[in-house]
N, C-alpha and C positions, 0 to 999 in steps of 0.2 A: 504494500500500500504506500503510495506516494503522498506528499503533502498537498498536492494539487487535486482539487475536486473538479473544477471546470477549466477546460483549456480551449480557447478559440484561436484559430490561426488562419491568416490570409482570407478573412471573411469579406466577401464582396457581394453587394446587392445592387442590381440594376432594375430600374423600372422603365422599360423602353430605352430611350436615349439618355435617361437621367441616371447618373452614377451616385446613388444615395450613400453607400458605404463602400470604402475603398481599402482593401488589404488591412483590415482591423485585426489585431492580435492582442490577447491578454489572458491572464490566468487568475482564477479565484481559488484561494487556499481554503482548506477545511477550517471552519469556525471563524472565517475572516469576513469583515464588512468591506466590500469593494464597491466604490462609487464611480459612476460615469457622469461627468458634467460637460457642459458646453452650451453655447447659445442655441436658440431655436433654429432648427434646420441643420444641426450639426450631424445628425444621423443616430442619435442615442436610442430613440424608440425603435428605429429600424433594426438596430443591433439586438435590442430586447426581443423583437418579434421574430427574428431569425433564431435566436437561442431558445426561445420558448415554443417554437414549432408553429407559429402563426404565419410565417413566411418561409418559403424554401429558398435558401440563398443561391445566388447565381454561381458562386464558387466558394471554396474554403472548407474548413473542417471545424466541427464542434464536438468535443469529447467530454463526456460526463463520467468521472471516475474511471477513466481509461477506455470507456466504451463509446463508439461513434453514435451520435444522435443527430447528425446533420440531415436536415430534410424530413425528420420524423414529424408526424402530426402532433398537435399539442397534447392529446390524451396519452400518446405513447411516451412523450417527453415527461409527462407527469408521473408515469409509472416508473421512471428512472429516478424519481425523487426530486424533480425540479418543478416548482409551482410558482405562480405569479399573481400579483394584484395588477390593477389597471389605474391609469390616471383618472378616469371617470369610474367611480365605484360601480361594479357590476354584481349586484346581489339579485336574488329572486325576491323582488320587492313586495310581491303579493303573498309570499309565504312568511311565516313567523320567523323570528330570530332563531328559535330552536330548530325549526324545520330546515332552515338554511344549513345548519351544522349537521343535520341528519342526512340531507341530500349529498353533502360533500363526502360522506362515508360509504356511499353505495358500493364502491369497488372493494371495500374491505369486508363487507358482509357476505360471507361464503355460504349462502343458502340459496336454494333453487325455488322455483315457483311452487312446487308441490309442498315444500317445507312451510312456505308462507300460507298456503291455502289450508293446510291441516294444522297450522300452529304447533308444529312439532317442537320438542324441547330445545333442539339446536337453534331453531329460528327465534324462539323467545329469548334464549340466552344471548344470541347475537344482537337482538334488538335492545336488550337491557344494557349490554356493553356499549352500544352506540349512544344510548341515552346518557350513560355515565360519562363517557368521553365528552359529549356535548356539554353536559353540566359542568364538568371540570374546566372547560375552556371559557364558558360563560363567567365562571367565578374568576378565572385568571385575568380576563379582560375587564372585569368589573361591570358586566352588563347582565347579570343574572336576573335583575328585576324586570328586564325587558324581554324575557324569554318568549312570552306569548304575544308580543306586539308584532305587527307586520313590519318587516325590515325597512320598507319604504317610509315608515313613519318615525324612524329613529332620527335623532339629531345627527348631523353630518359626521361629527367626530366619532360617534358610536358606530355609524355605518363603516367607517374606516377600520375600527377595531374588529367588527364582525367579519369584515372581508379578510383581515389578517388571520383571525381565528379559523375561518373556513379553510384557509391554506394550511395552517399549522396542524389542524386535526388530522390531516393525511400523513403526518410524520415525514415532512420533506427533509432532504439533506441540503437543498439550496432554495432559499426564498428570494424571489425577484420582486422588488418593490418599485413600482413606476410612479414617481412623484407622490409619495404617501403624505407629504406635508401640504399638498395643494388644498386650499380651502380651510385649513386649520388656523385657529387663533394662536397667539404666542404661547399660552399655557398648554394648549393641546400639542403644540410642536415640541415643547420640553418633555411632555409625557410620552410622546412618540419616540424621542431619542432614548429615554429610559427603557421603553418597551423593546426597542431593537437590541439594546445592550443585554437586556434580560433574556430575550429569546436566544441570542447567540450563546450566552453563558450557561443557561439552564437546559437547553435542548440541543446543544451541539449542532446548530444549523448555521450554515454560511449565508450571507446576505449579499445580493447584487442589487445595487441601488441606483436609480436615476432620480436626481433631485436638483431643483433650482435654488432651494433655500440653503445658502452657503453656511449659515450658522449650524444647521443640522448636519450638513455634509462634513464640515470640519470637525464637529464634535463627536461624530459617531464612526467615521471611516478609519480603517487601518491603512488603506491605500486608495488613491484616486487616479482615474484616467481622464484626461481632458481631450475632448474631440472638437474639431472644427472642419467644416466642409467635408464631412464623411470620413475623416482620418484622425487618428490619435496624434496629438502634438506633444504630449508628455504623460508619463505615469510615475507616481511617487508617493511619498508620505504627505500627509496634509500640510505640514510646515514647509516642505519643499515646493509643493504645488502652489501654495499661497504666495510664495516669493518669486515664482518663475516669471520672467519678463514676458514670455510668450503667452502665458495664461492671463496675465494682467492686461495685455493688449487685446487678446481675443475675446475674453469673457468677463473678467472682473472690472475692466475699464481702466483708462489711464487719463491723466490730465493732458 
């Protein structure tokens, strides 16, 4: 077993004549928080969509724990332990908070149609375990009191927490967060930073993060890759990236 969980090499994505991502390469280590930043249009989300299986890259390789996942559909990527959230929260908004967490576990419930129809002991046991896991995550996220509320009626910050819980209940090895601080107030952003730290430490999960909020990025990341015009311009520790003249010019701004 190596220290590298995710390895991306020579990743390229074209949309017709548009070169959106050009020869991107990076690694995410086990239990690491790795952030990708850059101005709008830099190619960050396209990289995410390629890694997560929503796009099939034009060329390049994506390896998860030494196994190729390049071009696999998103559900196959998730089976390898890589799950993601979205910039715009995507919950089943007409289902309750609890039901959202139960639906997320459907692939882990090893029972067939006959077991369900007959309510066999194995089905009831599997159902009870799913309810227990859902309850544990509701407690962890501090949203137990909203278990029977429709997800679409939650406050936005709680919807974010539910979306992360829905990912974590599948026991991922790599959690991809697409602008998780978007729409959050300053207090919620501080709580989000604490949550990411807690998830990494308590559940041995690596985090791949896209984010525009520099306070969150600098506070939570182990390493940062900066992109511009579809290509990385530097990768390093937060202190190194903050002081890099290319980053200041391309993204953080200069006088």
